[in-house]
mmCIF file as Biopython writes it, N, C-alpha, C and O atoms, coordinates in Angstrom:
data_model
#
loop_
_atom_site.group_PDB
_atom_site.id
_atom_site.type_symbol
_atom_site.label_atom_id
_atom_site.label_alt_id
_atom_site.label_comp_id
_atom_site.label_asym_id
_atom_site.label_entity_id
_atom_site.label_seq_id
_atom_site.pdbx_PDB_ins_code
_atom_site.Cartn_x
_atom_site.Cartn_y
_atom_site.Cartn_z
_atom_site.occupancy
_atom_site.B_iso_or_equiv
_atom_site.auth_seq_id
_atom_site.auth_asym_id
_atom_site.pdbx_PDB_model_num
ATOM 1   N N  . MET A ? 1  ? 1.086  -1.196 0.159  1.0 0.0 1  A 1 
ATOM 2   C CA . MET A ? 1  ? -0.062 0.022  -0.297 1.0 0.0 1  A 1 
ATOM 3   C C  . MET A ? 1  ? 0.921  0.930  0.005  1.0 0.0 1  A 1 
ATOM 4   O O  . MET A ? 1  ? 1.931  0.800  0.695  1.0 0.0 1  A 1 
ATOM 5   N N  . SER A ? 2  ? 0.382  2.101  -0.755 1.0 0.0 2  A 1 
ATOM 6   C CA . SER A ? 2  ? 1.191  3.772  -0.929 1.0 0.0 2  A 1 
ATOM 7   C C  . SER A ? 2  ? 0.461  4.517  -0.387 1.0 0.0 2  A 1 
ATOM 8   O O  . SER A ? 2  ? -0.753 4.318  -0.332 1.0 0.0 2  A 1 
ATOM 9   N N  . ILE A ? 3  ? 1.346  6.041  0.385  1.0 0.0 3  A 1 
ATOM 10  C CA . ILE A ? 3  ? 0.372  6.754  0.354  1.0 0.0 3  A 1 
ATOM 11  C C  . ILE A ? 3  ? 0.265  7.558  -0.072 1.0 0.0 3  A 1 
ATOM 12  O O  . ILE A ? 3  ? 0.942  8.392  0.529  1.0 0.0 3  A 1 
ATOM 13  N N  . GLN A ? 4  ? -0.347 8.075  -1.067 1.0 0.0 4  A 1 
ATOM 14  C CA . GLN A ? 4  ? -1.406 8.930  -1.868 1.0 0.0 4  A 1 
ATOM 15  C C  . GLN A ? 4  ? -0.482 10.267 -1.594 1.0 0.0 4  A 1 
ATOM 16  O O  . GLN A ? 4  ? 0.321  10.451 -2.509 1.0 0.0 4  A 1 
ATOM 17  N N  . ASN A ? 5  ? -0.437 10.950 -0.848 1.0 0.0 5  A 1 
ATOM 18  C CA . ASN A ? 5  ? 0.634  12.461 -0.640 1.0 0.0 5  A 1 
ATOM 19  C C  . ASN A ? 5  ? 1.463  12.672 -1.026 1.0 0.0 5  A 1 
ATOM 20  O O  . ASN A ? 5  ? 1.754  13.710 -1.622 1.0 0.0 5  A 1 
ATOM 21  N N  . GLY A ? 6  ? 2.458  11.298 -0.712 1.0 0.0 6  A 1 
ATOM 22  C CA . GLY A ? 6  ? 3.873  11.440 -1.041 1.0 0.0 6  A 1 
ATOM 23  C C  . GLY A ? 6  ? 5.029  11.776 0.037  1.0 0.0 6  A 1 
ATOM 24  O O  . GLY A ? 6  ? 6.218  12.093 0.017  1.0 0.0 6  A 1 
ATOM 25  N N  . GLY A ? 7  ? 3.657  11.441 1.329  1.0 0.0 7  A 1 
ATOM 26  C CA . GLY A ? 7  ? 4.409  11.816 2.622  1.0 0.0 7  A 1 
ATOM 27  C C  . GLY A ? 7  ? 5.274  10.831 3.233  1.0 0.0 7  A 1 
ATOM 28  O O  . GLY A ? 7  ? 5.426  9.757  2.652  1.0 0.0 7  A 1 
ATOM 29  N N  . PRO A ? 8  ? 5.740  11.010 4.104  1.0 0.0 8  A 1 
ATOM 30  C CA . PRO A ? 8  ? 6.953  9.530  4.531  1.0 0.0 8  A 1 
ATOM 31  C C  . PRO A ? 8  ? 5.612  8.763  5.564  1.0 0.0 8  A 1 
ATOM 32  O O  . PRO A ? 8  ? 4.580  9.033  6.177  1.0 0.0 8  A 1 
ATOM 33  N N  . GLU A ? 9  ? 6.581  7.585  5.182  1.0 0.0 9  A 1 
ATOM 34  C CA . GLU A ? 9  ? 5.843  6.597  5.653  1.0 0.0 9  A 1 
ATOM 35  C C  . GLU A ? 9  ? 5.723  6.206  7.208  1.0 0.0 9  A 1 
ATOM 36  O O  . GLU A ? 9  ? 6.538  6.515  8.077  1.0 0.0 9  A 1 
ATOM 37  N N  . PRO A ? 10 ? 4.268  5.293  7.424  1.0 0.0 10 A 1 
ATOM 38  C CA . PRO A ? 10 ? 4.675  5.377  8.554  1.0 0.0 10 A 1 
ATOM 39  C C  . PRO A ? 10 ? 5.407  4.392  9.739  1.0 0.0 10 A 1 
ATOM 40  O O  . PRO A ? 10 ? 5.795  3.329  9.253  1.0 0.0 10 A 1 
ATOM 41  N N  . ALA A ? 11 ? 5.671  4.537  11.195 1.0 0.0 11 A 1 
ATOM 42  C CA . ALA A ? 11 ? 7.280  4.002  11.213 1.0 0.0 11 A 1 
ATOM 43  C C  . ALA A ? 11 ? 6.620  3.364  12.452 1.0 0.0 11 A 1 
ATOM 44  O O  . ALA A ? 11 ? 5.426  3.639  12.568 1.0 0.0 11 A 1 
ATOM 45  N N  . ALA A ? 12 ? 7.100  2.645  13.308 1.0 0.0 12 A 1 
ATOM 46  C CA . ALA A ? 12 ? 7.574  1.598  14.485 1.0 0.0 12 A 1 
ATOM 47  C C  . ALA A ? 12 ? 8.468  3.486  15.604 1.0 0.0 12 A 1 
ATOM 48  O O  . ALA A ? 12 ? 9.328  4.344  15.406 1.0 0.0 12 A 1 
ATOM 49  N N  . ALA A ? 13 ? 7.316  3.042  16.811 1.0 0.0 13 A 1 
ATOM 50  C CA . ALA A ? 13 ? 7.525  3.933  18.037 1.0 0.0 13 A 1 
ATOM 51  C C  . ALA A ? 13 ? 9.912  3.310  17.913 1.0 0.0 13 A 1 
ATOM 52  O O  . ALA A ? 13 ? 10.411 2.539  17.094 1.0 0.0 13 A 1 
ATOM 53  N N  . PRO A ? 14 ? 10.373 3.801  18.647 1.0 0.0 14 A 1 
ATOM 54  C CA . PRO A ? 14 ? 10.919 3.529  19.097 1.0 0.0 14 A 1 
ATOM 55  C C  . PRO A ? 14 ? 11.189 3.190  20.643 1.0 0.0 14 A 1 
ATOM 56  O O  . PRO A ? 14 ? 10.940 4.018  21.519 1.0 0.0 14 A 1 
ATOM 57  N N  . THR A ? 15 ? 11.821 1.661  20.979 1.0 0.0 15 A 1 
ATOM 58  C CA . THR A ? 15 ? 11.601 1.296  22.114 1.0 0.0 15 A 1 
ATOM 59  C C  . THR A ? 15 ? 12.824 1.789  22.383 1.0 0.0 15 A 1 
ATOM 60  O O  . THR A ? 15 ? 13.560 0.969  21.833 1.0 0.0 15 A 1 
ATOM 61  N N  . GLN A ? 16 ? 13.547 2.651  22.905 1.0 0.0 16 A 1 
ATOM 62  C CA . GLN A ? 16 ? 14.438 3.248  23.652 1.0 0.0 16 A 1 
ATOM 63  C C  . GLN A ? 16 ? 14.978 4.443  23.458 1.0 0.0 16 A 1 
ATOM 64  O O  . GLN A ? 16 ? 14.863 4.981  22.357 1.0 0.0 16 A 1 
ATOM 65  N N  . CYS A ? 17 ? 15.580 4.983  24.378 1.0 0.0 17 A 1 
ATOM 66  C CA . CYS A ? 17 ? 16.701 6.178  24.245 1.0 0.0 17 A 1 
ATOM 67  C C  . CYS A ? 17 ? 17.662 6.150  23.903 1.0 0.0 17 A 1 
ATOM 68  O O  . CYS A ? 17 ? 18.469 5.834  24.776 1.0 0.0 17 A 1 
ATOM 69  N N  . PRO A ? 18 ? 18.240 6.424  22.540 1.0 0.0 18 A 1 
ATOM 70  C CA . PRO A ? 18 ? 20.039 6.769  21.754 1.0 0.0 18 A 1 
ATOM 71  C C  . PRO A ? 18 ? 20.706 6.590  22.562 1.0 0.0 18 A 1 
ATOM 72  O O  . PRO A ? 18 ? 21.698 5.865  22.632 1.0 0.0 18 A 1 
ATOM 73  N N  . VAL A ? 19 ? 19.728 7.939  24.055 1.0 0.0 19 A 1 
ATOM 74  C CA . VAL A ? 19 ? 20.989 8.335  25.123 1.0 0.0 19 A 1 
ATOM 75  C C  . VAL A ? 19 ? 21.799 7.698  25.984 1.0 0.0 19 A 1 
ATOM 76  O O  . VAL A ? 19 ? 23.022 7.575  26.060 1.0 0.0 19 A 1 
ATOM 77  N N  . CYS A ? 20 ? 20.578 7.187  26.835 1.0 0.0 20 A 1 
ATOM 78  C CA . CYS A ? 20 ? 20.123 6.985  28.239 1.0 0.0 20 A 1 
ATOM 79  C C  . CYS A ? 20 ? 19.989 5.036  28.249 1.0 0.0 20 A 1 
ATOM 80  O O  . CYS A ? 20 ? 20.564 4.281  29.033 1.0 0.0 20 A 1 
ATOM 81  N N  . ARG A ? 21 ? 19.004 4.635  27.057 1.0 0.0 21 A 1 
ATOM 82  C CA . ARG A ? 21 ? 18.785 3.490  26.711 1.0 0.0 21 A 1 
ATOM 83  C C  . ARG A ? 21 ? 17.089 3.514  27.274 1.0 0.0 21 A 1 
ATOM 84  O O  . ARG A ? 21 ? 16.182 2.773  26.896 1.0 0.0 21 A 1 
ATOM 85  N N  . SER A ? 22 ? 17.028 4.613  28.283 1.0 0.0 22 A 1 
ATOM 86  C CA . SER A ? 22 ? 15.372 5.052  29.284 1.0 0.0 22 A 1 
ATOM 87  C C  . SER A ? 22 ? 14.313 4.426  28.282 1.0 0.0 22 A 1 
ATOM 88  O O  . SER A ? 22 ? 14.309 4.730  27.090 1.0 0.0 22 A 1 
ATOM 89  N N  . THR A ? 23 ? 13.461 3.575  28.819 1.0 0.0 23 A 1 
ATOM 90  C CA . THR A ? 23 ? 12.518 2.793  27.578 1.0 0.0 23 A 1 
ATOM 91  C C  . THR A ? 23 ? 11.290 4.028  27.604 1.0 0.0 23 A 1 
ATOM 92  O O  . THR A ? 23 ? 10.378 4.052  26.778 1.0 0.0 23 A 1 
ATOM 93  N N  . GLU A ? 24 ? 11.482 5.214  28.904 1.0 0.0 24 A 1 
ATOM 94  C CA . GLU A ? 24 ? 10.176 6.157  28.849 1.0 0.0 24 A 1 
ATOM 95  C C  . GLU A ? 24 ? 10.384 6.998  27.894 1.0 0.0 24 A 1 
ATOM 96  O O  . GLU A ? 24 ? 11.000 8.043  28.103 1.0 0.0 24 A 1 
ATOM 97  N N  . VAL A ? 25 ? 9.862  6.643  26.595 1.0 0.0 25 A 1 
ATOM 98  C CA . VAL A ? 25 ? 10.088 7.839  25.302 1.0 0.0 25 A 1 
ATOM 99  C C  . VAL A ? 25 ? 8.708  8.042  24.568 1.0 0.0 25 A 1 
ATOM 100 O O  . VAL A ? 25 ? 7.890  7.151  24.340 1.0 0.0 25 A 1 
ATOM 101 N N  . SER A ? 26 ? 8.574  9.650  24.171 1.0 0.0 26 A 1 
ATOM 102 C CA . SER A ? 26 ? 6.589  9.888  24.051 1.0 0.0 26 A 1 
ATOM 103 C C  . SER A ? 26 ? 6.732  10.954 22.781 1.0 0.0 26 A 1 
ATOM 104 O O  . SER A ? 26 ? 7.824  11.520 22.833 1.0 0.0 26 A 1 
ATOM 105 N N  . THR A ? 27 ? 6.194  11.233 22.037 1.0 0.0 27 A 1 
ATOM 106 C CA . THR A ? 27 ? 5.925  12.532 21.336 1.0 0.0 27 A 1 
ATOM 107 C C  . THR A ? 27 ? 4.390  12.677 20.880 1.0 0.0 27 A 1 
ATOM 108 O O  . THR A ? 27 ? 3.351  12.017 20.915 1.0 0.0 27 A 1 
ATOM 109 N N  . ILE A ? 28 ? 4.997  14.317 20.290 1.0 0.0 28 A 1 
ATOM 110 C CA . ILE A ? 28 ? 3.211  14.884 20.723 1.0 0.0 28 A 1 
ATOM 111 C C  . ILE A ? 28 ? 2.315  14.167 19.174 1.0 0.0 28 A 1 
ATOM 112 O O  . ILE A ? 28 ? 1.139  14.502 19.033 1.0 0.0 28 A 1 
ATOM 113 N N  . SER A ? 29 ? 2.907  13.288 18.190 1.0 0.0 29 A 1 
ATOM 114 C CA . SER A ? 29 ? 2.481  13.495 16.872 1.0 0.0 29 A 1 
ATOM 115 C C  . SER A ? 29 ? 1.483  12.739 17.300 1.0 0.0 29 A 1 
ATOM 116 O O  . SER A ? 29 ? 1.345  12.048 18.309 1.0 0.0 29 A 1 
ATOM 117 N N  . LYS A ? 30 ? 0.432  13.093 15.887 1.0 0.0 30 A 1 
ATOM 118 C CA . LYS A ? 30 ? -0.812 12.311 16.082 1.0 0.0 30 A 1 
ATOM 119 C C  . LYS A ? 30 ? -0.572 11.112 15.118 1.0 0.0 30 A 1 
ATOM 120 O O  . LYS A ? 30 ? -1.592 10.428 15.031 1.0 0.0 30 A 1 
ATOM 121 N N  . VAL A ? 31 ? 0.181  10.773 14.573 1.0 0.0 31 A 1 
ATOM 122 C CA . VAL A ? 31 ? 0.454  9.930  13.508 1.0 0.0 31 A 1 
ATOM 123 C C  . VAL A ? 31 ? 2.526  9.812  13.834 1.0 0.0 31 A 1 
ATOM 124 O O  . VAL A ? 31 ? 3.375  10.696 13.724 1.0 0.0 31 A 1 
ATOM 125 N N  . VAL A ? 32 ? 2.627  8.754  14.126 1.0 0.0 32 A 1 
ATOM 126 C CA . VAL A ? 32 ? 4.435  8.381  14.336 1.0 0.0 32 A 1 
ATOM 127 C C  . VAL A ? 32 ? 4.615  7.983  12.712 1.0 0.0 32 A 1 
ATOM 128 O O  . VAL A ? 32 ? 3.984  7.265  11.937 1.0 0.0 32 A 1 
ATOM 129 N N  . ARG A ? 33 ? 5.862  8.867  12.605 1.0 0.0 33 A 1 
ATOM 130 C CA . ARG A ? 33 ? 6.909  8.166  11.147 1.0 0.0 33 A 1 
ATOM 131 C C  . ARG A ? 33 ? 7.783  8.141  11.270 1.0 0.0 33 A 1 
ATOM 132 O O  . ARG A ? 33 ? 8.179  8.094  12.435 1.0 0.0 33 A 1 
ATOM 133 N N  . ALA A ? 34 ? 8.681  8.152  10.261 1.0 0.0 34 A 1 
ATOM 134 C CA . ALA A ? 34 ? 9.986  8.326  10.707 1.0 0.0 34 A 1 
ATOM 135 C C  . ALA A ? 34 ? 10.642 9.734  10.671 1.0 0.0 34 A 1 
ATOM 136 O O  . ALA A ? 34 ? 11.864 9.847  10.767 1.0 0.0 34 A 1 
ATOM 137 N N  . ASP A ? 35 ? 9.692  10.975 10.511 1.0 0.0 35 A 1 
ATOM 138 C CA . ASP A ? 35 ? 10.127 11.696 10.639 1.0 0.0 35 A 1 
ATOM 139 C C  . ASP A ? 35 ? 9.651  12.299 12.268 1.0 0.0 35 A 1 
ATOM 140 O O  . ASP A ? 35 ? 10.117 13.110 13.068 1.0 0.0 35 A 1 
ATOM 141 N N  . SER A ? 36 ? 8.531  11.441 12.212 1.0 0.0 36 A 1 
ATOM 142 C CA . SER A ? 36 ? 8.185  12.493 13.853 1.0 0.0 36 A 1 
ATOM 143 C C  . SER A ? 36 ? 9.310  12.614 14.961 1.0 0.0 36 A 1 
ATOM 144 O O  . SER A ? 36 ? 9.946  11.587 14.726 1.0 0.0 36 A 1 
ATOM 145 N N  . TYR A ? 37 ? 10.070 13.340 16.214 1.0 0.0 37 A 1 
ATOM 146 C CA . TYR A ? 37 ? 10.350 13.843 17.411 1.0 0.0 37 A 1 
ATOM 147 C C  . TYR A ? 37 ? 9.827  13.101 18.201 1.0 0.0 37 A 1 
ATOM 148 O O  . TYR A ? 37 ? 8.637  12.839 18.379 1.0 0.0 37 A 1 
ATOM 149 N N  . TRP A ? 38 ? 11.069 12.616 18.878 1.0 0.0 38 A 1 
ATOM 150 C CA . TRP A ? 38 ? 10.604 11.840 20.357 1.0 0.0 38 A 1 
ATOM 151 C C  . TRP A ? 38 ? 11.473 12.785 21.342 1.0 0.0 38 A 1 
ATOM 152 O O  . TRP A ? 38 ? 12.380 13.554 21.025 1.0 0.0 38 A 1 
ATOM 153 N N  . ARG A ? 39 ? 10.922 12.503 22.675 1.0 0.0 39 A 1 
ATOM 154 C CA . ARG A ? 39 ? 11.349 13.054 23.579 1.0 0.0 39 A 1 
ATOM 155 C C  . ARG A ? 39 ? 12.037 11.557 24.502 1.0 0.0 39 A 1 
ATOM 156 O O  . ARG A ? 39 ? 11.665 10.429 24.180 1.0 0.0 39 A 1 
ATOM 157 N N  . CYS A ? 40 ? 12.876 11.743 25.444 1.0 0.0 40 A 1 
ATOM 158 C CA . CYS A ? 40 ? 13.339 10.981 26.180 1.0 0.0 40 A 1 
ATOM 159 C C  . CYS A ? 40 ? 12.379 11.180 28.042 1.0 0.0 40 A 1 
ATOM 160 O O  . CYS A ? 40 ? 12.156 12.390 27.995 1.0 0.0 40 A 1 
ATOM 161 N N  . ALA A ? 41 ? 11.931 10.818 29.100 1.0 0.0 41 A 1 
ATOM 162 C CA . ALA A ? 41 ? 11.887 11.239 30.185 1.0 0.0 41 A 1 
ATOM 163 C C  . ALA A ? 41 ? 12.516 11.864 30.844 1.0 0.0 41 A 1 
ATOM 164 O O  . ALA A ? 41 ? 12.323 12.954 31.382 1.0 0.0 41 A 1 
ATOM 165 N N  . ARG A ? 42 ? 14.027 10.598 30.829 1.0 0.0 42 A 1 
ATOM 166 C CA . ARG A ? 42 ? 14.305 10.523 31.757 1.0 0.0 42 A 1 
ATOM 167 C C  . ARG A ? 42 ? 15.612 11.445 31.493 1.0 0.0 42 A 1 
ATOM 168 O O  . ARG A ? 42 ? 15.711 12.320 32.353 1.0 0.0 42 A 1 
ATOM 169 N N  . CYS A ? 43 ? 16.679 11.468 30.482 1.0 0.0 43 A 1 
ATOM 170 C CA . CYS A ? 43 ? 16.977 12.285 29.931 1.0 0.0 43 A 1 
ATOM 171 C C  . CYS A ? 43 ? 17.141 13.939 29.656 1.0 0.0 43 A 1 
ATOM 172 O O  . CYS A ? 43 ? 17.978 14.840 29.724 1.0 0.0 43 A 1 
ATOM 173 N N  . GLY A ? 44 ? 15.604 13.662 29.263 1.0 0.0 44 A 1 
ATOM 174 C CA . GLY A ? 44 ? 15.806 15.013 28.404 1.0 0.0 44 A 1 
ATOM 175 C C  . GLY A ? 44 ? 15.724 14.846 26.484 1.0 0.0 44 A 1 
ATOM 176 O O  . GLY A ? 44 ? 15.116 15.508 25.643 1.0 0.0 44 A 1 
ATOM 177 N N  . GLU A ? 45 ? 16.309 14.082 26.414 1.0 0.0 45 A 1 
ATOM 178 C CA . GLU A ? 45 ? 16.972 14.013 24.745 1.0 0.0 45 A 1 
ATOM 179 C C  . GLU A ? 45 ? 16.281 14.258 24.099 1.0 0.0 45 A 1 
ATOM 180 O O  . GLU A ? 45 ? 15.180 13.986 24.579 1.0 0.0 45 A 1 
ATOM 181 N N  . VAL A ? 46 ? 16.186 14.798 22.855 1.0 0.0 46 A 1 
ATOM 182 C CA . VAL A ? 46 ? 14.500 14.487 21.637 1.0 0.0 46 A 1 
ATOM 183 C C  . VAL A ? 46 ? 15.853 14.237 20.744 1.0 0.0 46 A 1 
ATOM 184 O O  . VAL A ? 46 ? 16.932 14.809 20.896 1.0 0.0 46 A 1 
ATOM 185 N N  . TRP A ? 47 ? 15.530 13.263 19.799 1.0 0.0 47 A 1 
ATOM 186 C CA . TRP A ? 47 ? 16.057 12.735 18.403 1.0 0.0 47 A 1 
ATOM 187 C C  . TRP A ? 47 ? 14.536 12.210 17.711 1.0 0.0 47 A 1 
ATOM 188 O O  . TRP A ? 47 ? 13.424 11.921 18.154 1.0 0.0 47 A 1 
ATOM 189 N N  . ASN A ? 48 ? 15.388 12.293 15.968 1.0 0.0 48 A 1 
ATOM 190 C CA . ASN A ? 48 ? 14.229 11.884 14.806 1.0 0.0 48 A 1 
ATOM 191 C C  . ASN A ? 48 ? 14.659 10.404 14.703 1.0 0.0 48 A 1 
ATOM 192 O O  . ASN A ? 48 ? 15.881 10.320 14.832 1.0 0.0 48 A 1 
ATOM 193 N N  . VAL A ? 49 ? 14.202 9.493  14.558 1.0 0.0 49 A 1 
ATOM 194 C CA . VAL A ? 49 ? 14.669 8.179  13.970 1.0 0.0 49 A 1 
ATOM 195 C C  . VAL A ? 49 ? 15.343 8.308  13.337 1.0 0.0 49 A 1 
ATOM 196 O O  . VAL A ? 49 ? 16.505 8.014  13.618 1.0 0.0 49 A 1 
ATOM 197 N N  . ALA A ? 50 ? 14.776 9.158  11.325 1.0 0.0 50 A 1 
ATOM 198 C CA . ALA A ? 50 ? 15.379 9.187  10.118 1.0 0.0 50 A 1 
ATOM 199 C C  . ALA A ? 50 ? 16.340 9.631  10.621 1.0 0.0 50 A 1 
ATOM 200 O O  . ALA A ? 50 ? 17.264 8.834  10.779 1.0 0.0 50 A 1 
ATOM 201 N N  . ARG A ? 51 ? 16.502 10.766 10.989 1.0 0.0 51 A 1 
ATOM 202 C CA . ARG A ? 51 ? 18.274 11.688 11.401 1.0 0.0 51 A 1 
ATOM 203 C C  . ARG A ? 51 ? 18.581 10.748 11.899 1.0 0.0 51 A 1 
ATOM 204 O O  . ARG A ? 51 ? 19.318 10.080 11.174 1.0 0.0 51 A 1 
ATOM 205 N N  . THR A ? 52 ? 18.323 10.193 13.105 1.0 0.0 52 A 1 
ATOM 206 C CA . THR A ? 52 ? 19.876 9.001  13.911 1.0 0.0 52 A 1 
ATOM 207 C C  . THR A ? 52 ? 20.107 7.953  12.606 1.0 0.0 52 A 1 
ATOM 208 O O  . THR A ? 52 ? 21.275 7.720  12.295 1.0 0.0 52 A 1 
ATOM 209 N N  . ARG A ? 53 ? 19.170 7.405  11.944 1.0 0.0 53 A 1 
ATOM 210 C CA . ARG A ? 53 ? 20.188 6.389  11.320 1.0 0.0 53 A 1 
ATOM 211 C C  . ARG A ? 53 ? 20.585 6.876  10.484 1.0 0.0 53 A 1 
ATOM 212 O O  . ARG A ? 53 ? 21.550 6.139  10.280 1.0 0.0 53 A 1 
ATOM 213 N N  . GLU A ? 54 ? 20.656 7.963  9.384  1.0 0.0 54 A 1 
ATOM 214 C CA . GLU A ? 54 ? 21.691 8.823  8.500  1.0 0.0 54 A 1 
ATOM 215 C C  . GLU A ? 54 ? 22.386 8.979  8.641  1.0 0.0 54 A 1 
ATOM 216 O O  . GLU A ? 54 ? 23.291 8.514  7.949  1.0 0.0 54 A 1 
ATOM 217 N N  . ALA A ? 55 ? 22.664 10.021 9.985  1.0 0.0 55 A 1 
ATOM 218 C CA . ALA A ? 55 ? 24.416 10.244 10.891 1.0 0.0 55 A 1 
ATOM 219 C C  . ALA A ? 55 ? 24.678 8.919  10.767 1.0 0.0 55 A 1 
ATOM 220 O O  . ALA A ? 55 ? 24.995 8.461  9.669  1.0 0.0 55 A 1 
ATOM 221 N N  . SER A ? 56 ? 24.576 8.106  11.919 1.0 0.0 56 A 1 
ATOM 222 C CA . SER A ? 56 ? 24.660 6.813  11.710 1.0 0.0 56 A 1 
ATOM 223 C C  . SER A ? 56 ? 25.821 5.794  10.525 1.0 0.0 56 A 1 
ATOM 224 O O  . SER A ? 56 ? 26.824 5.081  10.543 1.0 0.0 56 A 1 
ATOM 225 N N  . ARG A ? 57 ? 24.945 6.292  9.735  1.0 0.0 57 A 1 
ATOM 226 C CA . ARG A ? 57 ? 26.289 6.616  7.838  1.0 0.0 57 A 1 
ATOM 227 C C  . ARG A ? 57 ? 26.905 6.788  7.713  1.0 0.0 57 A 1 
ATOM 228 O O  . ARG A ? 57 ? 27.654 6.190  6.941  1.0 0.0 57 A 1 
ATOM 229 N N  . TYR A ? 58 ? 27.262 8.107  8.574  1.0 0.0 58 A 1 
ATOM 230 C CA . TYR A ? 58 ? 28.361 9.108  8.152  1.0 0.0 58 A 1 
ATOM 231 C C  . TYR A ? 58 ? 28.933 9.299  9.789  1.0 0.0 58 A 1 
ATOM 232 O O  . TYR A ? 58 ? 28.862 10.505 10.022 1.0 0.0 58 A 1 
ATOM 233 N N  . GLY A ? 59 ? 29.245 8.875  10.494 1.0 0.0 59 A 1 
ATOM 234 C CA . GLY A ? 59 ? 30.250 8.618  11.464 1.0 0.0 59 A 1 
ATOM 235 C C  . GLY A ? 59 ? 29.685 8.467  12.901 1.0 0.0 59 A 1 
ATOM 236 O O  . GLY A ? 59 ? 30.278 8.751  13.942 1.0 0.0 59 A 1 
ATOM 237 N N  . GLY A ? 60 ? 28.216 7.885  12.748 1.0 0.0 60 A 1 
ATOM 238 C CA . GLY A ? 60 ? 28.346 7.788  14.424 1.0 0.0 60 A 1 
ATOM 239 C C  . GLY A ? 60 ? 27.071 8.365  14.991 1.0 0.0 60 A 1 
ATOM 240 O O  . GLY A ? 60 ? 27.506 9.261  15.715 1.0 0.0 60 A 1 
ATOM 241 N N  . TYR A ? 61 ? 25.731 8.387  15.095 1.0 0.0 61 A 1 
ATOM 242 C CA . TYR A ? 61 ? 24.824 9.154  16.651 1.0 0.0 61 A 1 
ATOM 243 C C  . TYR A ? 61 ? 25.761 10.034 17.867 1.0 0.0 61 A 1 
ATOM 244 O O  . TYR A ? 61 ? 26.155 9.548  18.927 1.0 0.0 61 A 1 
ATOM 245 N N  . ARG A ? 62 ? 26.022 11.660 17.319 1.0 0.0 62 A 1 
ATOM 246 C CA . ARG A ? 62 ? 26.850 11.870 18.226 1.0 0.0 62 A 1 
ATOM 247 C C  . ARG A ? 62 ? 25.581 13.405 18.931 1.0 0.0 62 A 1 
ATOM 248 O O  . ARG A ? 62 ? 25.480 14.515 18.409 1.0 0.0 62 A 1 
ATOM 249 N N  . PRO A ? 63 ? 24.774 12.877 20.260 1.0 0.0 63 A 1 
ATOM 250 C CA . PRO A ? 63 ? 23.751 14.074 21.084 1.0 0.0 63 A 1 
ATOM 251 C C  . PRO A ? 63 ? 24.595 15.029 21.270 1.0 0.0 63 A 1 
ATOM 252 O O  . PRO A ? 63 ? 25.706 14.945 21.793 1.0 0.0 63 A 1 
ATOM 253 N N  . SER A ? 64 ? 24.148 15.815 20.903 1.0 0.0 64 A 1 
ATOM 254 C CA . SER A ? 64 ? 24.356 17.213 21.480 1.0 0.0 64 A 1 
ATOM 255 C C  . SER A ? 64 ? 23.838 17.658 22.923 1.0 0.0 64 A 1 
ATOM 256 O O  . SER A ? 64 ? 22.715 18.046 23.246 1.0 0.0 64 A 1 
ATOM 257 N N  . ARG A ? 65 ? 25.566 17.404 24.084 1.0 0.0 65 A 1 
ATOM 258 C CA . ARG A ? 65 ? 25.325 18.020 25.519 1.0 0.0 65 A 1 
ATOM 259 C C  . ARG A ? 65 ? 24.338 19.279 25.777 1.0 0.0 65 A 1 
ATOM 260 O O  . ARG A ? 65 ? 24.032 20.033 24.853 1.0 0.0 65 A 1 
ATOM 261 N N  . ARG A ? 66 ? 24.093 19.369 26.459 1.0 0.0 66 A 1 
ATOM 262 C CA . ARG A ? 66 ? 23.570 20.515 26.788 1.0 0.0 66 A 1 
ATOM 263 C C  . ARG A ? 66 ? 23.906 21.118 28.331 1.0 0.0 66 A 1 
ATOM 264 O O  . ARG A ? 66 ? 23.435 22.198 28.688 1.0 0.0 66 A 1 
#
């Protein structure tokens, strides 16, 4: 089945934070897609699954520290 509007394909929710590995992750997106942003309730990191995968091709995901 293809998406008619040309938008990103629906994606599965991440199971854990890429930084602290907590399973307490959430999003405010109504529809979970690869371009949805996620926030970890434990460490506060915000990430995008699609961009994280892209970064891993070019030297790994290195979240910025505040």
